[in-house]
C-alpha positions as a Markdown table, in Angstrom:
| # | Residue | x | y | z |
|---|---|---|---|---|
| 1 | Met | 7.4 | -6.1 | -26.9 |
| 2 | Thr | 4.3 | -6.3 | -25.3 |
| 3 | Gln | 3.2 | -3.6 | -22.6 |
| 4 | Ile | 0.6 | -4.3 | -19.7 |
| 5 | Val | -2.7 | -1.5 | -20.2 |
| 6 | Gln | -4.5 | -1.6 | -17.3 |
| 7 | Ser | -8.3 | -2.3 | -18.4 |
| 8 | Gln | -10.6 | -4.4 | -17.7 |
| 9 | Ala | -14.2 | -5.0 | -19.2 |
| 10 | Thr | -17.5 | -4.8 | -16.7 |
| 11 | Thr | -19.3 | -7.9 | -19.0 |
| 12 | Gly | -18.2 | -11.3 | -20.5 |
| 13 | Val | -14.9 | -13.5 | -19.8 |
| 14 | Thr | -12.7 | -12.0 | -16.9 |
| 15 | Tyr | -10.3 | -14.7 | -16.4 |
| 16 | Gly | -8.1 | -16.2 | -19.2 |
| 17 | Val | -9.4 | -19.5 | -20.7 |
| 18 | Leu | -6.5 | -20.5 | -22.1 |
| 19 | Ala | -4.4 | -19.6 | -19.1 |
| 20 | Ala | -7.0 | -21.9 | -17.3 |
| 21 | Gln | -5.9 | -24.5 | -19.7 |
| 22 | Cys | -2.4 | -24.3 | -18.5 |
| 23 | Gly | -3.5 | -24.5 | -14.6 |
| 24 | Glu | -3.3 | -20.4 | -14.0 |
| 25 | Val | -6.2 | -18.3 | -13.2 |
| 26 | Leu | -5.3 | -15.1 | -14.4 |
| 27 | Pro | -7.4 | -12.1 | -15.2 |
| 28 | Met | -8.1 | -10.7 | -18.6 |
| 29 | Gln | -6.3 | -7.6 | -19.9 |
| 30 | Val | -6.2 | -5.4 | -22.6 |
| 31 | Leu | -2.4 | -5.9 | -23.8 |
| 32 | Arg | -0.3 | -3.8 | -25.9 |
| 33 | Ser | 2.4 | -5.6 | -28.9 |
| 34 | Gly | 4.2 | -4.2 | -31.9 |
| 35 | Gly | 1.2 | -5.0 | -33.7 |
| 36 | Gly | -1.8 | -3.5 | -31.5 |
| 37 | Phe | -3.8 | -4.2 | -28.5 |
| 38 | Tyr | -5.1 | -7.5 | -27.7 |
| 39 | Leu | -6.8 | -9.5 | -24.8 |
| 40 | Gly | -4.5 | -11.7 | -22.8 |
| 41 | Thr | -3.2 | -12.3 | -19.5 |
| 42 | Cys | 0.2 | -11.9 | -17.9 |
| 43 | Thr | 2.0 | -12.4 | -14.8 |
| 44 | Glu | 4.5 | -10.8 | -12.8 |
| 45 | Arg | 7.2 | -12.2 | -15.4 |
| 46 | Gly | 5.2 | -10.2 | -18.5 |
| 47 | Pro | 2.6 | -11.6 | -20.9 |
| 48 | Phe | 1.3 | -15.2 | -20.3 |
| 49 | Thr | -1.5 | -16.1 | -23.2 |
| 50 | Arg | -3.1 | -14.2 | -26.1 |
| 51 | Glu | -6.6 | -15.0 | -25.4 |
| 52 | Ser | -8.6 | -12.9 | -28.4 |
| 53 | Leu | -7.8 | -13.8 | -32.0 |
| 54 | Glu | -8.4 | -10.1 | -33.1 |
| 55 | Thr | -5.9 | -7.4 | -32.5 |
| 56 | Trp | -7.1 | -3.8 | -32.5 |
| 57 | Asn | -5.3 | -0.2 | -33.3 |
| 58 | Thr | -6.3 | 1.4 | -30.3 |
| 59 | Gln | -6.8 | 0.7 | -26.7 |
| 60 | Ala | -10.4 | 2.2 | -26.7 |
| 61 | Lys | -11.6 | 0.0 | -29.4 |
| 62 | Ala | -10.1 | -3.3 | -27.7 |
| 63 | Glu | -11.6 | -2.3 | -24.6 |
| 64 | Lys | -15.2 | -1.5 | -26.4 |
| 65 | Ala | -14.9 | -5.0 | -28.0 |
| 66 | Trp | -14.2 | -6.9 | -24.7 |
| 67 | Ala | -17.2 | -4.6 | -22.9 |
| 68 | Lys | -19.4 | -5.3 | -25.9 |
| 69 | Gly | -18.4 | -9.3 | -26.0 |
| 70 | His | -17.8 | -8.6 | -30.1 |
| 71 | Trp | -14.1 | -10.7 | -29.6 |
| 72 | Ser | -13.2 | -14.5 | -30.5 |
| 73 | Gln | -11.5 | -16.8 | -28.2 |
| 74 | Lys | -8.8 | -18.7 | -29.4 |
| 75 | Asp | -9.1 | -22.2 | -28.7 |
| 76 | His | -5.2 | -23.2 | -28.8 |
| 77 | Leu | -2.3 | -21.4 | -27.5 |
């Protein structure tokens, strides 16, 4: 189950690229799944896209990677 973790980076990508390809303008967030933390988007119904290739084992590591631009954007859903 994915959990929404309130977090926003101060630099870099702020809206989901893959979400935009699906016609949605959704802010990026740090999200949590069973496998760890990742960068993605969600709607009021739950997770929508996973934007990062990476998964981090802590929220702090995901936030730091996002803020510093040390993450890879997925190019497809």
